[in-house]
Steps between C-alpha positions, in 0.01 A plus 500: 500500500874421450532189719857419391638765738348336809658227712172305481241560231166627628238414594560298816218377720556637851538263793184507711398447863232293667304622801602391849292556811805571718865597473707185445791440736810365336767578244320782320577847376213733600407813304213750505231427241464809283160613375573615148552369147726196473774572247802321356763743371738399221807727461728434205709705261327831425156378604267422789186289484245496783275193501175462695385195694280400205802517263409833338717814463462774760757751372258744337306545823810590706725715278678656797582154639624377161761775488603453864548125454702556185732736686508327838535128421809332355502323166408131495263478798142377535325596825166401649315756706202728544405838358347722769397860551592629845330792674537649850202282600639178354470314172233628263362214290226719352764736359680200355186381322450845350822446304338235280364768270498489118604864457877558519442864596293394800765246605773766474300741714440236769866393489605856580239543774547163674819324385528127550776298666635149441563276801723205406469174693669234285783466250422278201820591316811701589800572275320299230502189723164321526431456874174308479672180613682672789376480861293790636759602762771530236268693267426742782873554556550577131203739509644686799835536327334621181289764676752607767517849349148519358319832527132590494279406321679161510482328838603171658225335703570441871583143602543314826566138598340555842134389525452727801609798290271381219205486740573858604506603134168327443342731756706815459546538126129474427468863597708580192255319273695176467312176454660250738823299505660264247699198623756355257680166563870584516595200282220551249576570135313750284206303357306698236124458527525279810365588845836441666472771769259563787296817556360589839236771484305697756166339578221664697125469522223757470122494527351648182155588374389291201328767290483324164646232279604417146391196303756238403585488131408131491143547615312828520189471720643175639854552634634786711842616381599740778355686797540879513631611837442828679624689805356814659709809562455735797225686310302180450571485128534146369812458284566213263825348629539193281363157422521143620476231236668186635207258475449151362244458224266332746532793740435746216170330423404493869583870531269585210214330684587643842528858373186494286272643775738795552463603135136601548466881517876516550541846345244656733723702729816325381811713574630436146170562319623823339797316355270231364264755344793685342596184315845477649608861555706495817400729783790727595428477872435129541686205350255308285517157333668621186423623155711444193855631485810414302585244771164321475436529125314197371392374842134478597473717811122493524378414847188404689411704811402330824316641798767600747426237764773236484852509645787267421850462640782504246876458516712766329870574474517880497331818385578714197357834598142433607466162325631147538812466285401149386178301499402409856444137601156410635514351851141479629169678537462711813135493604607655832623819333294800389583663167553842660770348720712431190722807514850595394599551862505122554800469268850471635705808418875473440746776575660651188863403465718711274620328185840659547538280810398195301756578233753577769457153645653353184849551633441310823468132585718365222 
C-alpha cells in the first residue's frame, strides 16, 4: 500500500460513539446513524485505500466502490463514512455481509448485482490538511464544500442542528433501515478511538419464547451463556429470532439451576427438534438457532433445548428481516404470558421510507 500519496497514513482508528437513552438538547450536529460497514477512505495521487473499522483493508470486497471513489473524490482527502447497499425496501445489511467472500469472482458478481454506496459523514483531511484538531462544525463545512458536486454512489449524509428535526428522523428514517441518530458536539475535534459522539437508537420491548440456551464458554453445565428466543408466525411456526446474553456471572449460574427442570424431555414435541436431529441443517421454512457458516466459523453453536414453557421480555433496537438485528437485552421473566402469545404481530412496524428521500435531505438544514 503506497501510503506516501495520502494526506494521512493509514490506518486511523475511527472516532466512536457511546449510547445515550435520549436525544441530547444543545449545541450538536445530528445525523442519521447508518447501518452498514464503517469505512475510512484515503484518496491520494493515483490511489484509493478503503479501511474498515477494525483497521483492515476493504477494497477487494467493493471493487465498484474503489473505482467510483478514485474518480469522484479529489486528491488529498481522507473521509469517514459508511458503506451501505440500498434497495427499494431500504438498506440491506445481509447483502453487505455477502461481500466478505474469499472468491474475487463471487465478489465481482455481487458487485454487479447489488452495487454499494459510500455515505460520508466526516472530513479527516481535505486538500492534504489534517483536520483532526478542527472543530466538528468546521469539518462539516469542509465536507459539504468537498462533496457539493458528488454523484452516486458517493453521498453526503443529512445533517441538522434542530433536535426536533432529529427526533423526527429517529422515527421516520427507521423505515429505510437506518439505525438511529448520531449527535456530535459542534466544538468537538476528531478523536480516533474515543467515544466522543452520542448514538441514540430505537429501543422497544417484546415478549419472546425461551426455547433453548447455550452454555457459557467459562463453564459448561454450570453457566448459561445466552437464551435462544423465539416468536410464532401466523401459521404457528416458532422462528428463532435472536438471543439475549447480557447476564452477570452470578445470574448465569442461577439461570443454569432455574432452567434445569425444563431440560427434561425437552425434545419431545419441540418445534426445533428436526433441526436438532439434523445436526444443524437449517430448515428452509423456519428460522432455527444456526448451523455453521462462513460468518460463524470457529464458534460453538451447539445448544440445549428447553420445553417451550417460559416467556421473557427483552429490549431490542430493530429488526433485520425476521430477526433482531443485535442481541436483545433481557428485562424480566413474564409468568403472566403464554408462549403461544409470543407472536410477530406484537412488534411495532415502521413505514418504509425511500432512501432517495434520505439522501435528498442532505442538502437541507445546513
